TORKOL-4160 file (C-alpha; in steps of 0.2 Angstrom, whole numbers, padded with zeros to 4 digits, m for minus):
337
<pt num="1" X="0232" Y="1136" Z="m0575"/>
<pt num="2" X="0250" Y="1139" Z="m0571"/>
<pt num="3" X="0258" Y="1144" Z="m0554"/>
<pt num="4" X="0276" Y="1150" Z="m0553"/>
<pt num="5" X="0287" Y="1146" Z="m0538"/>
<pt num="6" X="0303" Y="1156" Z="m0537"/>
<pt num="7" X="0318" Y="1155" Z="m0526"/>
<pt num="8" X="0318" Y="1170" Z="m0515"/>
<pt num="9" X="0332" Y="1182" Z="m0508"/>
<pt num="10" X="0334" Y="1184" Z="m0489"/>
<pt num="11" X="0337" Y="1203" Z="m0490"/>
<pt num="12" X="0325" Y="1208" Z="m0504"/>
<pt num="13" X="0310" Y="1198" Z="m0497"/>
<pt num="14" X="0316" Y="1181" Z="m0502"/>
<pt num="15" X="0315" Y="1186" Z="m0520"/>
<pt num="16" X="0309" Y="1200" Z="m0531"/>
<pt num="17" X="0295" Y="1189" Z="m0539"/>
<pt num="18" X="0279" Y="1192" Z="m0530"/>
<pt num="19" X="0270" Y="1177" Z="m0538"/>
<pt num="20" X="0282" Y="1164" Z="m0530"/>
<pt num="21" X="0284" Y="1153" Z="m0515"/>
<pt num="22" X="0300" Y="1145" Z="m0509"/>
<pt num="23" X="0303" Y="1134" Z="m0494"/>
<pt num="24" X="0319" Y="1129" Z="m0484"/>
<pt num="25" X="0323" Y="1114" Z="m0475"/>
<pt num="26" X="0338" Y="1117" Z="m0464"/>
<pt num="27" X="0337" Y="1109" Z="m0447"/>
<pt num="28" X="0345" Y="1108" Z="m0430"/>
<pt num="29" X="0359" Y="1095" Z="m0428"/>
<pt num="30" X="0354" Y="1078" Z="m0420"/>
<pt num="31" X="0355" Y="1078" Z="m0401"/>
<pt num="32" X="0367" Y="1065" Z="m0396"/>
<pt num="33" X="0376" Y="1073" Z="m0382"/>
<pt num="34" X="0365" Y="1066" Z="m0369"/>
<pt num="35" X="0369" Y="1048" Z="m0374"/>
<pt num="36" X="0388" Y="1051" Z="m0374"/>
<pt num="37" X="0387" Y="1059" Z="m0357"/>
<pt num="38" X="0377" Y="1045" Z="m0350"/>
<pt num="39" X="0390" Y="1032" Z="m0356"/>
<pt num="40" X="0404" Y="1042" Z="m0348"/>
<pt num="41" X="0395" Y="1042" Z="m0331"/>
<pt num="42" X="0392" Y="1023" Z="m0333"/>
<pt num="43" X="0410" Y="1020" Z="m0335"/>
<pt num="44" X="0415" Y="1031" Z="m0320"/>
<pt num="45" X="0402" Y="1022" Z="m0309"/>
<pt num="46" X="0407" Y="1004" Z="m0315"/>
<pt num="47" X="0426" Y="1006" Z="m0315"/>
<pt num="48" X="0428" Y="0988" Z="m0311"/>
<pt num="49" X="0420" Y="0983" Z="m0327"/>
<pt num="50" X="0429" Y="0995" Z="m0338"/>
<pt num="51" X="0440" Y="0982" Z="m0346"/>
<pt num="52" X="0425" Y="0971" Z="m0351"/>
<pt num="53" X="0415" Y="0986" Z="m0357"/>
<pt num="54" X="0429" Y="0991" Z="m0368"/>
<pt num="55" X="0431" Y="0974" Z="m0375"/>
<pt num="56" X="0412" Y="0973" Z="m0378"/>
<pt num="57" X="0412" Y="0990" Z="m0387"/>
<pt num="58" X="0427" Y="0985" Z="m0398"/>
<pt num="59" X="0418" Y="0969" Z="m0403"/>
<pt num="60" X="0402" Y="0979" Z="m0407"/>
<pt num="61" X="0412" Y="0992" Z="m0418"/>
<pt num="62" X="0418" Y="0979" Z="m0431"/>
<pt num="63" X="0401" Y="0975" Z="m0438"/>
<pt num="64" X="0396" Y="0993" Z="m0438"/>
<pt num="65" X="0411" Y="0997" Z="m0448"/>
<pt num="66" X="0407" Y="0984" Z="m0460"/>
<pt num="67" X="0389" Y="0989" Z="m0461"/>
<pt num="68" X="0388" Y="1008" Z="m0457"/>
<pt num="69" X="0371" Y="1015" Z="m0453"/>
<pt num="70" X="0364" Y="1029" Z="m0464"/>
<pt num="71" X="0367" Y="1046" Z="m0457"/>
<pt num="72" X="0353" Y="1052" Z="m0445"/>
<pt num="73" X="0340" Y="1064" Z="m0451"/>
<pt num="74" X="0341" Y="1080" Z="m0440"/>
<pt num="75" X="0328" Y="1083" Z="m0427"/>
<pt num="76" X="0315" Y="1097" Z="m0428"/>
<pt num="77" X="0314" Y="1110" Z="m0414"/>
<pt num="78" X="0309" Y="1102" Z="m0398"/>
<pt num="79" X="0297" Y="1116" Z="m0393"/>
<pt num="80" X="0291" Y="1133" Z="m0398"/>
<pt num="81" X="0301" Y="1141" Z="m0384"/>
<pt num="82" X="0317" Y="1132" Z="m0389"/>
<pt num="83" X="0315" Y="1137" Z="m0407"/>
<pt num="84" X="0314" Y="1156" Z="m0404"/>
<pt num="85" X="0331" Y="1164" Z="m0404"/>
<pt num="86" X="0322" Y="1181" Z="m0404"/>
<pt num="87" X="0304" Y="1186" Z="m0402"/>
<pt num="88" X="0293" Y="1195" Z="m0414"/>
<pt num="89" X="0287" Y="1212" Z="m0407"/>
<pt num="90" X="0271" Y="1212" Z="m0417"/>
<pt num="91" X="0264" Y="1198" Z="m0427"/>
<pt num="92" X="0248" Y="1198" Z="m0438"/>
<pt num="93" X="0239" Y="1183" Z="m0445"/>
<pt num="94" X="0224" Y="1186" Z="m0457"/>
<pt num="95" X="0214" Y="1176" Z="m0469"/>
<pt num="96" X="0219" Y="1179" Z="m0487"/>
<pt num="97" X="0205" Y="1188" Z="m0496"/>
<pt num="98" X="0208" Y="1186" Z="m0515"/>
<pt num="99" X="0203" Y="1170" Z="m0524"/>
<pt num="100" X="0218" Y="1170" Z="m0536"/>
<pt num="101" X="0232" Y="1158" Z="m0533"/>
<pt num="102" X="0246" Y="1170" Z="m0530"/>
<pt num="103" X="0258" Y="1167" Z="m0515"/>
<pt num="104" X="0272" Y="1178" Z="m0510"/>
<pt num="105" X="0285" Y="1177" Z="m0496"/>
<pt num="106" X="0297" Y="1191" Z="m0491"/>
<pt num="107" X="0310" Y="1190" Z="m0478"/>
<pt num="108" X="0313" Y="1208" Z="m0473"/>
<pt num="109" X="0327" Y="1216" Z="m0463"/>
<pt num="110" X="0316" Y="1216" Z="m0448"/>
<pt num="111" X="0304" Y="1202" Z="m0451"/>
<pt num="112" X="0294" Y="1190" Z="m0462"/>
<pt num="113" X="0279" Y="1195" Z="m0473"/>
<pt num="114" X="0268" Y="1181" Z="m0481"/>
<pt num="115" X="0253" Y="1183" Z="m0493"/>
<pt num="116" X="0241" Y="1169" Z="m0498"/>
<pt num="117" X="0251" Y="1155" Z="m0490"/>
<pt num="118" X="0242" Y="1139" Z="m0485"/>
<pt num="119" X="0244" Y="1136" Z="m0466"/>
<pt num="120" X="0252" Y="1119" Z="m0470"/>
<pt num="121" X="0266" Y="1128" Z="m0479"/>
<pt num="122" X="0268" Y="1140" Z="m0464"/>
<pt num="123" X="0269" Y="1125" Z="m0452"/>
<pt num="124" X="0282" Y="1116" Z="m0463"/>
<pt num="125" X="0293" Y="1132" Z="m0464"/>
<pt num="126" X="0291" Y="1135" Z="m0446"/>
<pt num="127" X="0296" Y="1117" Z="m0441"/>
<pt num="128" X="0309" Y="1116" Z="m0455"/>
<pt num="129" X="0303" Y="1099" Z="m0461"/>
<pt num="130" X="0297" Y="1091" Z="m0477"/>
<pt num="131" X="0279" Y="1086" Z="m0479"/>
<pt num="132" X="0282" Y="1068" Z="m0474"/>
<pt num="133" X="0288" Y="1073" Z="m0457"/>
<pt num="134" X="0273" Y="1084" Z="m0452"/>
<pt num="135" X="0259" Y="1073" Z="m0446"/>
<pt num="136" X="0241" Y="1075" Z="m0439"/>
<pt num="137" X="0237" Y="1092" Z="m0446"/>
<pt num="138" X="0218" Y="1096" Z="m0446"/>
<pt num="139" X="0210" Y="1097" Z="m0463"/>
<pt num="140" X="0208" Y="1116" Z="m0464"/>
<pt num="141" X="0227" Y="1119" Z="m0464"/>
<pt num="142" X="0228" Y="1113" Z="m0483"/>
<pt num="143" X="0213" Y="1123" Z="m0489"/>
<pt num="144" X="0214" Y="1139" Z="m0478"/>
<pt num="145" X="0227" Y="1153" Z="m0484"/>
<pt num="146" X="0234" Y="1167" Z="m0474"/>
<pt num="147" X="0243" Y="1183" Z="m0474"/>
<pt num="148" X="0257" Y="1184" Z="m0460"/>
<pt num="149" X="0266" Y="1200" Z="m0455"/>
<pt num="150" X="0279" Y="1198" Z="m0441"/>
<pt num="151" X="0292" Y="1211" Z="m0436"/>
<pt num="152" X="0305" Y="1213" Z="m0422"/>
<pt num="153" X="0309" Y="1229" Z="m0414"/>
<pt num="154" X="0321" Y="1241" Z="m0422"/>
<pt num="155" X="0334" Y="1236" Z="m0408"/>
<pt num="156" X="0333" Y="1218" Z="m0413"/>
<pt num="157" X="0333" Y="1221" Z="m0432"/>
<pt num="158" X="0352" Y="1219" Z="m0433"/>
<pt num="159" X="0351" Y="1202" Z="m0424"/>
<pt num="160" X="0337" Y="1196" Z="m0434"/>
<pt num="161" X="0347" Y="1200" Z="m0450"/>
<pt num="162" X="0361" Y="1188" Z="m0444"/>
<pt num="163" X="0349" Y="1173" Z="m0442"/>
<pt num="164" X="0348" Y="1160" Z="m0455"/>
<pt num="165" X="0332" Y="1158" Z="m0464"/>
<pt num="166" X="0327" Y="1143" Z="m0454"/>
<pt num="167" X="0330" Y="1152" Z="m0438"/>
<pt num="168" X="0319" Y="1166" Z="m0444"/>
<pt num="169" X="0305" Y="1155" Z="m0448"/>
<pt num="170" X="0306" Y="1146" Z="m0432"/>
<pt num="171" X="0302" Y="1162" Z="m0423"/>
<pt num="172" X="0284" Y="1159" Z="m0429"/>
<pt num="173" X="0282" Y="1144" Z="m0418"/>
<pt num="174" X="0278" Y="1154" Z="m0402"/>
<pt num="175" X="0266" Y="1165" Z="m0413"/>
<pt num="176" X="0257" Y="1150" Z="m0419"/>
<pt num="177" X="0256" Y="1143" Z="m0401"/>
<pt num="178" X="0248" Y="1159" Z="m0395"/>
<pt num="179" X="0236" Y="1163" Z="m0410"/>
<pt num="180" X="0232" Y="1145" Z="m0415"/>
<pt num="181" X="0234" Y="1135" Z="m0399"/>
<pt num="182" X="0247" Y="1124" Z="m0407"/>
<pt num="183" X="0252" Y="1109" Z="m0398"/>
<pt num="184" X="0263" Y="1095" Z="m0404"/>
<pt num="185" X="0275" Y="1082" Z="m0400"/>
<pt num="186" X="0289" Y="1071" Z="m0407"/>
<pt num="187" X="0289" Y="1053" Z="m0412"/>
<pt num="188" X="0301" Y="1042" Z="m0421"/>
<pt num="189" X="0294" Y="1035" Z="m0437"/>
<pt num="190" X="0302" Y="1024" Z="m0451"/>
<pt num="191" X="0301" Y="1034" Z="m0467"/>
<pt num="192" X="0309" Y="1033" Z="m0484"/>
<pt num="193" X="0324" Y="1044" Z="m0485"/>
<pt num="194" X="0332" Y="1048" Z="m0502"/>
<pt num="195" X="0351" Y="1051" Z="m0507"/>
<pt num="196" X="0355" Y="1061" Z="m0522"/>
<pt num="197" X="0370" Y="1053" Z="m0531"/>
<pt num="198" X="0378" Y="1053" Z="m0549"/>
<pt num="199" X="0370" Y="1040" Z="m0561"/>
<pt num="200" X="0380" Y="1028" Z="m0572"/>
<pt num="201" X="0387" Y="1038" Z="m0586"/>
<pt num="202" X="0391" Y="1053" Z="m0576"/>
<pt num="203" X="0382" Y="1070" Z="m0573"/>
<pt num="204" X="0374" Y="1080" Z="m0587"/>
<pt num="205" X="0374" Y="1096" Z="m0578"/>
<pt num="206" X="0381" Y="1112" Z="m0586"/>
<pt num="207" X="0394" Y="1121" Z="m0574"/>
<pt num="208" X="0390" Y="1139" Z="m0572"/>
<pt num="209" X="0403" Y="1150" Z="m0580"/>
<pt num="210" X="0398" Y="1167" Z="m0574"/>
<pt num="211" X="0388" Y="1172" Z="m0558"/>
<pt num="212" X="0371" Y="1180" Z="m0561"/>
<pt num="213" X="0371" Y="1198" Z="m0553"/>
<pt num="214" X="0353" Y="1197" Z="m0550"/>
<pt num="215" X="0353" Y="1179" Z="m0544"/>
<pt num="216" X="0342" Y="1175" Z="m0528"/>
<pt num="217" X="0353" Y="1165" Z="m0515"/>
<pt num="218" X="0347" Y="1149" Z="m0509"/>
<pt num="219" X="0347" Y="1152" Z="m0490"/>
<pt num="220" X="0361" Y="1142" Z="m0481"/>
<pt num="221" X="0365" Y="1133" Z="m0497"/>
<pt num="222" X="0376" Y="1145" Z="m0507"/>
<pt num="223" X="0372" Y="1158" Z="m0520"/>
<pt num="224" X="0362" Y="1155" Z="m0535"/>
<pt num="225" X="0344" Y="1156" Z="m0541"/>
<pt num="226" X="0331" Y="1142" Z="m0543"/>
<pt num="227" X="0313" Y="1141" Z="m0547"/>
<pt num="228" X="0299" Y="1130" Z="m0553"/>
<pt num="229" X="0284" Y="1132" Z="m0564"/>
<pt num="230" X="0270" Y="1121" Z="m0561"/>
<pt num="231" X="0254" Y="1115" Z="m0570"/>
<pt num="232" X="0243" Y="1100" Z="m0569"/>
<pt num="233" X="0253" Y="1092" Z="m0584"/>
<pt num="234" X="0271" Y="1097" Z="m0580"/>
<pt num="235" X="0283" Y="1103" Z="m0567"/>
<pt num="236" X="0299" Y="1112" Z="m0573"/>
<pt num="237" X="0313" Y="1116" Z="m0561"/>
<pt num="238" X="0326" Y="1128" Z="m0567"/>
<pt num="239" X="0342" Y="1134" Z="m0559"/>
<pt num="240" X="0357" Y="1146" Z="m0562"/>
<pt num="241" X="0373" Y="1146" Z="m0552"/>
<pt num="242" X="0365" Y="1133" Z="m0540"/>
<pt num="243" X="0374" Y="1121" Z="m0528"/>
<pt num="244" X="0369" Y="1103" Z="m0527"/>
<pt num="245" X="0363" Y="1106" Z="m0509"/>
<pt num="246" X="0351" Y="1119" Z="m0515"/>
<pt num="247" X="0345" Y="1107" Z="m0529"/>
<pt num="248" X="0343" Y="1093" Z="m0517"/>
<pt num="249" X="0332" Y="1104" Z="m0506"/>
<pt num="250" X="0321" Y="1108" Z="m0521"/>
<pt num="251" X="0319" Y="1090" Z="m0525"/>
<pt num="252" X="0314" Y="1086" Z="m0507"/>
<pt num="253" X="0300" Y="1100" Z="m0508"/>
<pt num="254" X="0293" Y="1092" Z="m0524"/>
<pt num="255" X="0293" Y="1073" Z="m0518"/>
<pt num="256" X="0289" Y="1078" Z="m0500"/>
<pt num="257" X="0303" Y="1068" Z="m0493"/>
<pt num="258" X="0321" Y="1071" Z="m0486"/>
<pt num="259" X="0334" Y="1072" Z="m0499"/>
<pt num="260" X="0353" Y="1072" Z="m0495"/>
<pt num="261" X="0366" Y="1077" Z="m0508"/>
<pt num="262" X="0379" Y="1064" Z="m0509"/>
<pt num="263" X="0384" Y="1068" Z="m0527"/>
<pt num="264" X="0401" Y="1075" Z="m0522"/>
<pt num="265" X="0399" Y="1089" Z="m0535"/>
<pt num="266" X="0406" Y="1105" Z="m0529"/>
<pt num="267" X="0403" Y="1117" Z="m0543"/>
<pt num="268" X="0388" Y="1128" Z="m0546"/>
<pt num="269" X="0377" Y="1123" Z="m0560"/>
<pt num="270" X="0364" Y="1128" Z="m0573"/>
<pt num="271" X="0350" Y="1116" Z="m0576"/>
<pt num="272" X="0332" Y="1113" Z="m0582"/>
<pt num="273" X="0322" Y="1098" Z="m0576"/>
<pt num="274" X="0305" Y="1094" Z="m0583"/>
<pt num="275" X="0294" Y="1079" Z="m0577"/>
<pt num="276" X="0276" Y="1074" Z="m0575"/>
<pt num="277" X="0269" Y="1076" Z="m0557"/>
<pt num="278" X="0260" Y="1063" Z="m0548"/>
<pt num="279" X="0245" Y="1066" Z="m0537"/>
<pt num="280" X="0255" Y="1069" Z="m0521"/>
<pt num="281" X="0266" Y="1082" Z="m0529"/>
<pt num="282" X="0250" Y="1091" Z="m0536"/>
<pt num="283" X="0242" Y="1091" Z="m0519"/>
<pt num="284" X="0258" Y="1098" Z="m0511"/>
<pt num="285" X="0259" Y="1113" Z="m0523"/>
<pt num="286" X="0242" Y="1116" Z="m0532"/>
<pt num="287" X="0228" Y="1122" Z="m0521"/>
<pt num="288" X="0212" Y="1111" Z="m0522"/>
<pt num="289" X="0200" Y="1117" Z="m0536"/>
<pt num="290" X="0214" Y="1124" Z="m0546"/>
<pt num="291" X="0208" Y="1116" Z="m0562"/>
<pt num="292" X="0192" Y="1126" Z="m0561"/>
<pt num="293" X="0181" Y="1111" Z="m0557"/>
<pt num="294" X="0185" Y="1102" Z="m0573"/>
<pt num="295" X="0194" Y="1085" Z="m0572"/>
<pt num="296" X="0213" Y="1088" Z="m0571"/>
<pt num="297" X="0222" Y="1083" Z="m0587"/>
<pt num="298" X="0233" Y="1068" Z="m0588"/>
<pt num="299" X="0251" Y="1072" Z="m0583"/>
<pt num="300" X="0264" Y="1071" Z="m0598"/>
<pt num="301" X="0282" Y="1066" Z="m0598"/>
<pt num="302" X="0293" Y="1055" Z="m0587"/>
<pt num="303" X="0293" Y="1054" Z="m0568"/>
<pt num="304" X="0305" Y="1064" Z="m0558"/>
<pt num="305" X="0315" Y="1049" Z="m0555"/>
<pt num="306" X="0317" Y="1045" Z="m0573"/>
<pt num="307" X="0319" Y="1063" Z="m0578"/>
<pt num="308" X="0334" Y="1065" Z="m0566"/>
<pt num="309" X="0343" Y="1051" Z="m0574"/>
<pt num="310" X="0339" Y="1055" Z="m0592"/>
<pt num="311" X="0341" Y="1074" Z="m0591"/>
<pt num="312" X="0354" Y="1078" Z="m0578"/>
<pt num="313" X="0363" Y="1061" Z="m0575"/>
<pt num="314" X="0358" Y="1060" Z="m0557"/>
<pt num="315" X="0347" Y="1047" Z="m0547"/>
<pt num="316" X="0338" Y="1045" Z="m0531"/>
<pt num="317" X="0342" Y="1030" Z="m0520"/>
<pt num="318" X="0329" Y="1026" Z="m0507"/>
<pt num="319" X="0332" Y="1018" Z="m0490"/>
<pt num="320" X="0321" Y="1016" Z="m0474"/>
<pt num="321" X="0327" Y="1025" Z="m0459"/>
<pt num="322" X="0320" Y="1030" Z="m0442"/>
<pt num="323" X="0316" Y="1048" Z="m0442"/>
<pt num="324" X="0311" Y="1061" Z="m0430"/>
<pt num="325" X="0294" Y="1068" Z="m0435"/>
<pt num="326" X="0282" Y="1082" Z="m0429"/>
<pt num="327" X="0264" Y="1076" Z="m0424"/>
<pt num="328" X="0251" Y="1090" Z="m0422"/>
<pt num="329" X="0241" Y="1086" Z="m0406"/>
<pt num="330" X="0230" Y="1102" Z="m0407"/>
<pt num="331" X="0228" Y="1117" Z="m0418"/>
<pt num="332" X="0214" Y="1130" Z="m0421"/>
<pt num="333" X="0211" Y="1143" Z="m0434"/>
<pt num="334" X="0220" Y="1159" Z="m0430"/>
<pt num="335" X="0211" Y="1170" Z="m0418"/>
<pt num="336" X="0207" Y="1188" Z="m0423"/>
<pt num="337" X="0222" Y="1201" Z="m0422"/>
């Protein structure tokens, strides 16, 4: 059994391939303004202590410069209402009928159309987070698959077209709140965050010489096409004219953790990366029972960490970091349309 996941275009339904699925992870900037404003008010109220405060801050700055903290991971939307820049005029969520493993996603000029997508993936896209930042889901979200058809009014279509892919998907949060009684909250958890860097010996990527006229752009990450074919034994990622930001995004989807591009590589590249999936990777991509009841075959080949170094001259560096996560408090299966 083999399922193909293809990078999809924003204008042609996120790709011409109808047997693919792609996910984006582009999130809102960290909300630090409140802390900065609070500090300003404290200074104004404590003018007599200004000199000592400044001295204390100067003393604290030195060790921070010597040991800089890792960049904060952006927070997910605070609420369903905050996420919606526009409102879908009509939205349908129906159980997926066929038994095949086909999944398709289309971003149309006036909305989003999904077929055969597990609710877990719909949630992940709506929140714009990786698997490790979505907690507390009920068990049915990983096994139940749905068709989604959501559209804005003709008057709002021009505005919808100007939104980023992340903003378009965030518009589903109010729909899920209405149809699935979705309730959630934020927490800070310490998670493993990965940085993608160039390995010793330099990159082994091929710089793209010509642009592919049929390439599917990676939303928010430049033009280019990227995809992945998967089976129980091997995952293969391919790209043409793809930026490193887009590549890091695909790696984050595979390993289920945030991956930040720190390679410093600014060209677009062609690549092929083959590796053996672990059980967590299979669970995130292959639906339960995809082996037809037979024991899944043993994976073959190197891990993704080894393959990155051997095949592309890149490596992942892990570090623990406090991260904003989404915790699902309550969610029901969608009500009838």
